[in-house]
C-alpha positions in Angstrom: 6.2 7.1 32.4 3.1 4.9 34.1 1.4 2.0 32.6 -1.5 3.6 31.9 0.6 6.4 29.8 2.0 3.3 28.0 -1.3 1.8 27.5 -2.7 5.1 26.0 -0.1 5.0 23.3 -0.6 1.6 22.6 -4.2 2.5 21.8 -3.1 4.9 20.0 -0.8 2.8 17.7 -4.0 0.3 17.6 -6.4 3.0 16.3 -3.5 4.2 13.9 -2.9 0.8 12.8 -6.7 0.0 12.0 -6.9 3.1 9.9 -3.6 2.4 8.1 -4.1 -1.3 7.0 -7.9 0.2 5.9 -6.0 2.6 3.7 -3.8 0.0 2.3 -6.6 -2.2 1.7 -8.5 0.8 -0.2 -5.2 1.6 -2.4 -5.0 -2.1 -3.1 -8.4 -2.1 -4.1 -7.8 0.9 -6.4 -4.7 -0.5 -8.0 -6.7 -3.9 -8.8 -9.2 -1.7 -10.7 -6.3 -0.2 -12.6 -5.6 -3.2 -13.4 -8.8 -4.5 -14.6 -8.8 -1.4 -16.7 -5.6 -2.5 -18.3 -6.7 -5.7 -19.1 -9.9 -4.4 -20.9 -7.7 -1.9 -22.7 -5.3 -4.4 -23.7 -2.5 -3.0 -21.6 0.4 -5.3 -20.1 0.4 -5.5 -16.1 3.5 -4.2 -15.5 4.5 -0.8 -16.2 7.8 0.2 -15.0 7.9 3.4 -15.7 4.6 4.3 -14.1 5.8 2.1 -10.9 8.9 4.2 -10.5 6.6 7.5 -10.8 4.4 6.4 -8.2 7.4 5.4 -5.7 9.0 8.4 -6.5 6.0 10.5 -5.9 5.6 8.8 -2.5 9.0 9.1 -1.4 8.8 12.9 -2.0 6.1 12.6 0.0 7.6 11.1 3.1 10.4 13.6 2.3 7.6 16.6 2.9 6.0 15.3 5.8 9.5 14.0 7.5 8.6 10.2 7.5 11.4 7.6 6.6 11.9 7.4 2.7 13.4 3.9 2.5 10.6 2.9 4.4 7.6 4.2 2.3 9.6 3.3 -0.6 9.6 -0.2 0.6 6.0 -0.3 1.7 5.1 1.2 -1.8 6.7 -1.3 -3.5 5.6 -4.0 -1.8 1.8 -3.0 -2.3 2.6 -2.8 -6.1 4.5 -6.2 -6.3 1.4 -7.9 -4.3 -1.3 -6.3 -6.8 0.3 -7.2 -9.9 1.2 -10.8 -8.5 -2.6 -11.2 -8.4 -3.5 -9.6 -11.8 -0.7 -12.0 -13.1 -2.1 -15.0 -11.3 0.7 -15.5 -9.3 -1.2 -15.0 -5.9 -4.0 -16.2 -4.5 -6.9 -13.2 -4.3 -7.1 -12.2 -0.9 -9.9 -13.4 1.2 -13.1 -11.8 2.5 -13.3 -10.2 5.5 -14.4 -11.6 8.3 
């Protein structure tokens, strides 16, 4: 492998990281909208059966796509926990984008 080939791979990773982070942000925005809807409907923030269903679905998708299931579960649980913490007032809201 050449230094140039290595840089091409690193460039591809930077591009994918940008896309991945944008998708995480979009997903979190949707989760926060669901939290606002729950508040309007008088529903609790936590919904363990629904959260487990989401994580199971993500693991199934990971399996179908040949992606590490445990890593996928960890990422999805972390996103859920982060949004739940903010909805329950245990976390500072995200700062505005730069």
